[in-house]
C-alpha positions in Angstrom: 114.2 54.9 140.8 115.6 58.1 139.4 113.6 60.4 137.2 115.9 59.8 134.2 115.0 56.0 134.5 111.3 56.7 134.6 111.2 58.7 131.5 112.8 58.0 128.1 113.4 61.3 126.5 115.1 61.8 123.1 117.7 64.5 122.9 117.5 67.0 120.1 120.4 67.7 117.7 119.8 71.3 118.8 121.5 70.4 122.1 124.1 67.9 120.8 125.6 69.7 117.9 128.5 72.1 118.6 128.9 75.3 116.6 130.4 74.6 113.1 131.8 76.8 110.4 130.8 76.9 106.8 127.6 77.6 104.9 126.9 73.9 104.1 127.1 72.9 107.7 124.9 75.8 108.8 122.3 74.8 106.3 122.3 71.1 107.4 122.0 72.1 111.1 119.1 74.4 110.4 117.4 71.5 108.6 118.0 69.2 111.6 116.6 71.8 114.0 113.4 72.2 112.0 112.9 68.5 111.6 113.2 68.1 115.3 110.9 71.0 115.9 108.3 69.5 113.6 108.2 66.4 115.7 108.5 67.6 119.3 109.6 65.2 122.0 106.9 63.7 124.3 107.6 61.7 127.5 107.0 58.0 126.9 106.0 57.1 130.5 102.4 56.6 131.5 103.1 58.8 134.6 103.3 61.9 132.4 100.4 64.3 132.6 99.4 66.2 129.4 98.8 69.9 129.6 95.2 71.3 129.4 96.1 73.3 126.3 97.2 70.3 124.3 100.8 71.6 124.3 103.8 69.3 124.8 106.8 69.6 127.0 110.2 70.0 125.3 113.6 68.6 126.1 115.2 67.9 129.4 115.9 65.1 131.9 112.9 66.0 134.0 109.9 66.5 131.6 107.7 67.7 134.5 109.9 70.9 134.7 110.9 71.2 131.0 109.6 74.2 129.0 106.3 73.9 127.3 106.4 74.0 123.5 103.1 75.2 121.9 104.5 75.4 118.4 107.4 73.8 116.5 109.4 77.0 116.3 109.3 77.5 120.1 112.3 75.2 120.4 114.5 77.0 117.9 117.2 79.2 119.6 117.1 83.0 119.3 120.2 83.0 117.0 118.4 80.9 114.4 115.2 82.9 114.7 117.3 86.0 113.7 118.7 84.1 110.7 115.1 83.4 109.6 114.0 87.0 110.1 116.9 88.3 108.0 116.6 85.8 105.1 112.8 85.6 104.9 112.5 89.4 105.4 114.9 89.9 102.5 113.0 87.5 100.3 109.8 89.3 101.1 111.5 92.6 100.3 112.1 91.4 96.7 108.5 92.4 96.0 108.6 96.0 97.3 112.0 96.5 95.6 110.5 95.2 92.3 107.8 97.8 92.6 109.4 100.8 94.2 112.9 100.9 92.7 111.7 102.1 89.3 109.1 104.6 90.5 111.4 107.6 90.3 112.0 106.7 86.6 108.3 107.2 85.7 108.7 110.6 84.1 111.9 109.3 82.3 110.0 106.3 80.9 107.2 108.6 79.8 109.7 110.7 77.8 111.7 107.8 76.5 108.7 105.9 75.1 106.9 109.1 74.1 103.7 108.0 75.8 101.3 109.2 78.6 101.5 109.0 82.3 98.5 106.7 82.4 100.3 104.2 80.0 103.4 104.2 82.3 101.1 103.5 85.3 99.9 100.4 83.5 103.4 98.9 83.9 102.8 99.1 87.7 99.4 97.6 87.2 100.9 94.8 85.3 103.4 94.1 88.1 100.6 93.9 90.6 98.6 91.6 88.4 101.6 89.4 88.1 101.9 89.4 91.9 98.3 88.4 92.3 98.5 85.5 89.8 101.8 84.3 91.1 100.6 84.1 94.6 97.5 82.2 93.7 99.7 79.6 92.1 102.6 79.5 94.6 100.5 79.5 97.8 98.4 76.3 97.2 101.4 74.6 95.5 103.6 75.2 98.6 100.9 73.5 100.7 100.9 70.6 98.4 104.6 70.0 97.5 106.4 71.9 100.3 107.9 75.3 100.6 111.3 75.1 98.9 110.5 74.0 95.3 108.0 76.8 94.6 110.2 79.3 96.3 113.3 78.5 94.2 111.5 78.1 90.9 109.6 81.3 91.0 112.5 83.4 92.3 114.5 82.1 89.3 111.7 83.4 87.1 112.1 86.8 88.6 115.8 86.9 87.7 115.0 86.0 84.1 112.1 88.5 83.8 114.3 91.3 85.2 116.9 90.7 82.4 114.0 90.7 79.9 112.8 94.0 81.2 116.3 95.6 80.9 116.4 94.6 77.3 112.7 95.6 76.4 112.6 97.6 73.1 109.0 98.7 73.5 106.6 99.7 76.2 104.5 96.6 75.5 107.5 94.3 75.9 108.3 96.1 79.2 104.7 95.6 80.4 104.9 91.9 79.7 108.3 91.7 81.5 106.8 93.5 84.5 104.0 91.0 84.8 106.5 88.2 84.8 108.6 90.1 87.4 105.6 90.4 89.6 104.8 86.7 89.3 108.5 85.9 90.1 108.6 88.1 93.2 105.4 86.6 94.5 107.0 83.5 96.0 109.1 85.5 98.6 106.2 87.0 100.4 103.9 84.0 100.3 106.4 81.3 101.2 108.1 83.4 103.9 104.8 84.0 105.7 103.9 80.4 105.3 107.2 79.3 106.8 106.7 81.5 109.8 103.2 80.1 110.3 104.6 76.6 110.0 106.8 77.3 113.0 104.9 79.8 115.1 101.4 80.6 116.2 99.5 82.9 118.6 101.3 85.9 120.0 104.7 84.7 118.9 103.4 84.7 115.4 102.6 88.4 115.7 106.2 89.1 116.9 107.9 87.0 114.2 105.8 88.5 111.4 106.4 92.1 112.7 110.1 91.5 112.9 110.2 90.0 109.4 108.2 93.0 108.3 110.8 95.3 109.9 113.5 93.8 107.6 111.3 93.8 104.5 110.1 97.3 105.5 113.5 98.6 104.7 112.7 98.1 101.0 110.1 100.9 100.5 112.5 103.2 102.5 115.6 102.4 100.5 114.1 101.6 97.1 113.1 105.1 95.9 116.3 106.5 97.3 118.3 103.8 95.5 116.3 104.3 92.3 116.9 108.0 92.4 120.6 107.5 93.0 120.9 104.9 90.2 119.3 107.3 87.7 122.3 109.6 88.3 124.8 107.0 87.1 122.7 104.8 84.7 119.5 104.9 82.6 116.3 103.2 83.6 117.4 99.9 82.1 120.2 99.6 84.6 117.6 99.6 87.4 116.3 96.2 86.1 119.8 94.8 85.9 120.1 95.7 89.6 116.8 93.9 90.3 118.1 90.8 88.5 121.3 90.8 90.7 119.2 91.2 93.8 116.9 88.3 92.7 120.0 86.1 92.0 121.4 86.8 95.5 118.1 85.9 97.1 117.9 82.7 95.0 121.3 81.6 96.3 120.4 82.6 99.9 117.2 80.5 99.7 119.2 77.5 98.4 121.6 77.7 101.3 119.6 78.9 104.2 115.9 78.1 103.7 115.1 74.4 104.6 111.8 72.6 104.2 109.4 73.4 107.0 106.5 71.5 105.7 107.5 67.8 105.7 105.3 65.3 103.7 103.6 64.1 106.9 102.1 67.5 107.5 100.9 68.2 103.9 97.2 67.8 103.6 95.0 66.2 106.2 91.2 65.9 106.7 89.4 68.4 104.6 92.6 70.0 103.2 94.1 67.4 100.9 93.2 69.2 97.7 93.5 72.7 96.5 89.7 73.2 96.4 89.3 71.8 99.9 91.9 74.3 101.2 90.3 77.2 99.4 86.9 76.1 100.8 88.1 75.9 104.4 89.5 79.5 104.1 86.6 81.1 102.3 84.1 79.7 104.7 85.7 81.8 107.5 83.8 85.0 107.9 86.6 86.7 109.8 89.1 85.7 107.1 86.9 87.3 104.4 86.6 90.5 106.5 90.3 91.0 107.1 90.9 90.0 103.4 88.8 93.0 102.4 90.4 95.3 105.0 93.9 94.4 103.8 93.0 94.7 100.1 91.4 98.1 100.7 94.4 99.5 102.7 96.8 98.1 100.1 94.7 99.7 97.3 94.8 103.1 99.1 98.6 102.7 99.4 99.0 101.9 95.8 96.9 104.8 94.7 99.5 106.9 96.4 102.3 104.9 94.8 101.0 105.2 91.2 100.2 108.9 91.6 103.0 110.2 93.8 105.8 110.3 91.2 103.7 112.6 89.0 102.1 114.5 91.8 105.4 115.5 93.5 107.7 115.7 90.5 105.3 117.4 88.1 102.8 119.3 90.2 105.1 120.2 93.1 108.3 120.4 91.1 110.4 117.8 93.0 113.5 116.3 91.3 114.0 112.5 91.5 116.3 112.7 94.5 113.9 115.0 96.5 111.0 112.6 95.6 113.1 109.7 96.8 113.7 111.3 100.2 110.0 112.1 100.6 109.0 108.6 99.7 111.5 107.2 102.1 110.2 109.4 105.0 106.6 108.2 104.3 107.8 104.6 104.2 109.4 105.0 107.7 105.8 105.6 108.9 104.8 102.2 107.6 107.8 100.5 109.3 107.1 102.3 112.6 103.4 101.4 112.4 104.2 97.7 111.9 106.5 97.5 114.9 104.1 99.3 117.3 101.2 97.3 116.0 102.9 94.0 117.0 103.1 95.1 120.6 99.5 96.5 120.7 98.1 93.4 119.0 99.7 91.0 121.4 98.3 93.0 124.3 94.8 94.1 123.1 94.1 91.9 120.1 94.7 92.7 116.4 91.0 93.3 115.8 91.1 96.3 118.1 94.2 97.7 116.5 92.4 97.5 113.2 89.4 99.4 114.7 91.7 102.4 115.3 93.9 102.1 112.2 91.1 101.9 109.7 89.4 104.9 111.2 92.7 106.9 110.9 93.0 105.9 107.2 89.6 107.5 106.5 90.5 110.6 108.5 93.9 111.1 107.0 92.7 110.6 103.5 89.9 113.0 104.0 92.3 115.6 105.4 94.4 115.5 102.2 91.2 116.3 100.2 90.2 119.1 102.5 93.7 120.7 102.7 94.1 120.5 98.9 90.8 122.2 98.3 91.7 124.9 100.8 95.0 125.5 98.9 97.3 124.7 101.8 100.0 123.5 99.3 102.7 120.9 99.8 102.6 120.6 103.6 98.8 120.3 103.6 99.4 117.1 101.6 102.5 115.5 103.1 101.5 115.7 106.8 98.2 113.8 106.6 99.8 111.5 104.0 102.4 110.5 106.6 99.6 109.6 109.0 97.9 107.6 106.3 101.0 105.6 105.6 101.6 105.0 109.3 98.0 103.7 109.7 98.7 101.3 106.8 101.6 100.0 108.8 99.3 99.3 111.7 96.7 97.6 109.5 98.8 95.2 107.4 100.3 92.9 110.1 97.1 92.8 112.2 95.0 91.7 109.2 97.7 89.1 108.3 97.8 87.7 111.8 94.1 87.3 112.1 94.0 85.5 108.7 97.0 83.2 109.2 96.5 82.3 112.9 93.2 80.7 112.0 94.4 78.6 109.1 97.7 77.0 110.1 97.1 73.9 107.9 96.5 76.0 104.8 99.0 78.8 105.5 100.3 78.9 102.0 96.8 79.0 100.5 95.6 81.7 103.0 98.7 83.9 102.4 98.3 83.5 98.6 94.7 84.7 98.8 95.8 87.7 100.9 98.5 88.6 98.5 96.4 88.0 95.4 93.6 90.2 96.8 96.0 92.9 97.8 97.8 93.2 94.5 94.9 92.2 92.3 92.4 94.7 93.7 95.2 97.4 94.0 96.1 96.7 90.3 92.5 97.4 89.3 91.9 100.4 91.6 95.2 102.4 91.4 94.8 103.4 87.7 91.5 105.1 88.7 93.6 108.0 89.9 94.9 108.5 86.4 91.4 108.2 84.9 90.0 110.8 87.4 92.9 113.1 86.5 92.5 112.7 82.7 92.7 116.1 81.1 93.5 118.1 84.3 96.5 116.3 85.6 97.1 114.4 88.9 96.3 116.4 92.0 96.3 115.6 95.7 92.5 115.5 95.6 92.3 112.9 92.8 94.8 110.7 94.6 93.2 111.1 98.1 89.6 110.6 96.8 90.5 107.0 95.9 92.4 106.5 99.2 89.3 107.6 101.2 87.0 105.4 99.3 89.1 102.3 99.9 89.5 103.1 103.6 85.8 103.5 104.0 85.2 100.1 102.6 87.7 98.7 105.0 85.9 100.2 108.0 82.6 98.7 106.8 84.2 95.3 106.4 85.7 95.4 110.0 82.4 96.1 111.7 80.0 94.2 109.4 82.1 91.1 108.8 85.0 90.7 111.2 82.9 92.1 114.2 85.8 92.6 116.7 83.8 91.5 119.7 83.3 88.0 118.3 87.0 87.4 117.6 88.8 85.1 120.1 92.0 86.2 121.8 95.3 85.1 120.5 96.9 82.0 122.1 100.2 82.6 124.0 
């Protein structure tokens, strides 16, 4: 009896379907791949031997020698993984573009509405509050009804809110529009990370999240440069028209290229069938709480820089919008570089140990800005340690995210929504503190960095008191 007669193995459409042209065919094939990956093939013969890890063997005439599939996405070919990285990364980048594209226009907005710098900073705070609230809604909803419906609905909200912001007659109206824009951009980051977790786990999850972050990381590099360039040819209202167009493009891309990765059979389960059960399972995890605080504090330190940098460098140091955009882009490159290096180090040494180093660097770099400013070392005394602070943020974000999501695959949407809500919510509360500290004397490097150091110090305490790196298990292959 031949091996093919002893085992009945279904063949995946992945191996049967030839290459086809056209967007609609591509979308249908991606859906078939994911449906197949969600229900991997198992040999039906009693002679088969399960692996000790609980993994299953994938396709082939001889299951004994077929590749082992630990997670659904392991059977997706590299070309389709690239498609996911590009589309999901661009969806995630909608958030950073929503925030960073209009930062160079802060002084222009201040003059146009005849208000204070602190009042303009509140529009950024409103955006982050919208992000936080939107993610708290979208995340659990995507665990309940699937990924596509929340993604498409909330991205459409972003498009409408961007048009509303472009037409805003008053600062109050603009602030409301910015809250709605933040809520509308929330779906991209939450659902994109949840989709990656639906398909991957362990060390491959680290790699996929870092590569997606490489695409989305282009946003903070390009956004301030693009915003500065746009101000040369249009007023600040045109920036929001551009954001509306970007949102519309991503909405169409999501319709065409993002299939459902959470079929009804995988929604819910014991102990996670309701929103409160999913929240409970996540919040009972000590490590999750620890990395949640670390991520929120690093993000708050970063946003203290975002809310203050436009005034610090354009008013205090005399930069024009284009020079500010270049400086912002250079610092953002540090974040992107940090994310990519962190993925390799986390896969080898464990994300908790990468966090042990990166959180310490955050404290040191922030403290260095305070010291150099007090010594009167000028611009270079600020920008050099600031670059190291931004790079350390790049090391911190993916490692905190991996530790959180890898432990909660069945509630990935809920877990990611909590991470995003904590990041943007806490940052929205803390970042205006820079303006309050600078009231009457103007924003300086010391006022900005003081908040950054305080946030970083809380992150260090959370790592060693809550996460406790020595107690965290190694990532699965």
